[in-house]
C-alpha positions, 0 to 999 in steps of 0.5 A: 220437556214432554210432560210425564216422559223421561228425556231420551238418553244423549251420549256425551261427546266421545273420542275417536272417529265414527262413520254415518251416511248423514250427519245433522248438525243442530238439535232444534225442530228442523234438525230433529225432523230431518234426522227422524225422517232419515232414521225412520227410512233406515239411513245411518244418521248421526244428530249432533245436538248441543243442549240449550243454555236456557229454556225456550219459552217461545211458541210455534204456530204449526200450519197444516202441512207441518202438523201432517208431517209430524203426524206421519212421523208419529210425533203429533200424538205427543204434541196434540194435548199441548196445542191449541187449534187455530180455526180463525185468523183476524187481522185488525188495522190498529194503525190509527192512520187516515187510510185504515183497512177493514177487519178481515177474518180468515176461517179454516172451514171456508176452505174445508179445514178444521183448523189452519194449524195448531199453536204449541210451546216449543218446549213441548214440540222439541220434547216430543221430537227428542222422544221419537228420535231416541227410539230409532235404531238407525239414528245416533244422537250425540250431545255435543257441539261442532268445532269444524266442518270440513268437506273434501269433495268425497266426504265431510268431516265434522269435528266436535269440540271434545275431539271426536270426528264424524265422517259422512257423505252428507251434512245437514246444517240446522245450526241457526243464524250463525251457521258453521255449516253455511260458512264451511260450504262457502255460501254467502248470506244476504241480510236485511235489518228492520228498525224493530224488535219483537217481545215474545211471551205467554200469558193467561186471560179471563176470556176464552180465545175461541181458537181465534188468532188476532193480529193487530196491525200497528204503525210499529209492526204486528201485535199478535195474540195466538191461542194456547190450550185453555185460557192462555195465549202467546204474544208476539209484540213488534215495536221500535227497539227503544220502546220494546226495551222499555216495555220488556222491563215493566213488572208483570202487573204493568206489562199485563195492563199494557197488553190488555190496553193494546189488545182492547181487552178482547181477552179480558184480564191479563196475567203475564207468565214467566219467561220473556224474549226480546230480539231484534228483527232481521231477514236473511236468505242464503244465496244457495241452500246447498254446496260441497256436500252440505245442505242448509235448513231452517235458520241456517238457510233463511231468517224470516221475522215472526209474522204470519207463522212462516219461519219454522214452517219453512224450516220443517219443509226444508227438513222434509225436502232434504230428507226426501231427496236423500232417501231417494238417492240412498234407495237407488244406491246413489251418493246422497251428497252428490251435486245432483242431489244437492241441486235438486234440493236447492231447486225445490226450496228456492221459490218457496223460501223466496216468495214467503220471505218477500211477502213477509217483508212487504207486509212489514214494510207497509206497516212502517211506511208513512207514504200514503200510496203504500198505506192505501195499497195495503188497505186495498189488498185487505179490502179485496180479500175481505170482499172477494171470496175466491181471492180470500180462499186462494190466499188461505190455501197458499198460506197453509201450504205452497201450491207447488213443491210441497214435500211428500211428508207434508202430504202424509206420505211415508218416505 
């Protein structure tokens, strides 16, 4: 929760029925962003937000467009003191293979930016979004869990476990990988599994990170250190599942030694902080992102491995996009959940999600492959980016923000 601020008051689940123009199911960053954007535009919105069972100890590298969106919504000023700038990104080939790629440095100043983005602990990000949501008269927040979502062609009923029913013209499903909203819309999910698990944690260190994020490419996947404020960083450590389990069970001192060894001591002495996460890597994409008055955002729509800081940034673009098309329809006196509105949202998001998912998938598979031509192609690609300035700058610009269909909120426009 945001330091020094009381959490917003969430009404408990209630009995009876209530009507909103939009109901957002899911209280993570993507769901909160969508609800806030709609609420600020004056659209009657209800956010159904179940309190998490345990604290979220993960961090998120918010790229430039996401920071702009949060600034426009009046949220970033609360987040900023808890974030660290990402001014340089290093990629280091630590595979130990015959064909090794050169080290590549991407510097934000080369494309006229102060930073590519900022890294922040999720608890601070969600806390800031919750605090903002609690100030909006058009946004009602219900602490509860959806039991059923029932579209009937003319409206959608969201039934809560406590017995209440919320009726809306549009439901935004921000309810994660096992999305009830996606199932209710009858949308299939294409999934792929990777022979990897990711260990995530935060740590303190004796040497400054100097706003440099370092990604070591290893034969089991990336080992990525991302700056946090002060002498702290977050770690995403991708390994084969058995090794990941073994390392996750080390005591703090042994784990710190292992991290220092694998990071080649670039951050000096390591101290592991409480709160470790371990989860299998997978990728997924819904075959459609909207149907039957239900729009999907975040991990209800797509799952991307934690490589290249794409997952949550995609989810925030989803939130900005569905809010943009819904607000335009509402102001025109049109049906915000109509097939035309949902088709526009689906079209806007398809290329962005597909291209980011494919790029992350190819990079990850190239690290796992023992096929020499694949290793050579990855090395050649990094070599070209290191030596050809226009190519490197184009890659940096596209990594920070998509060249097409960037939502207006990500450009700083108030909707």
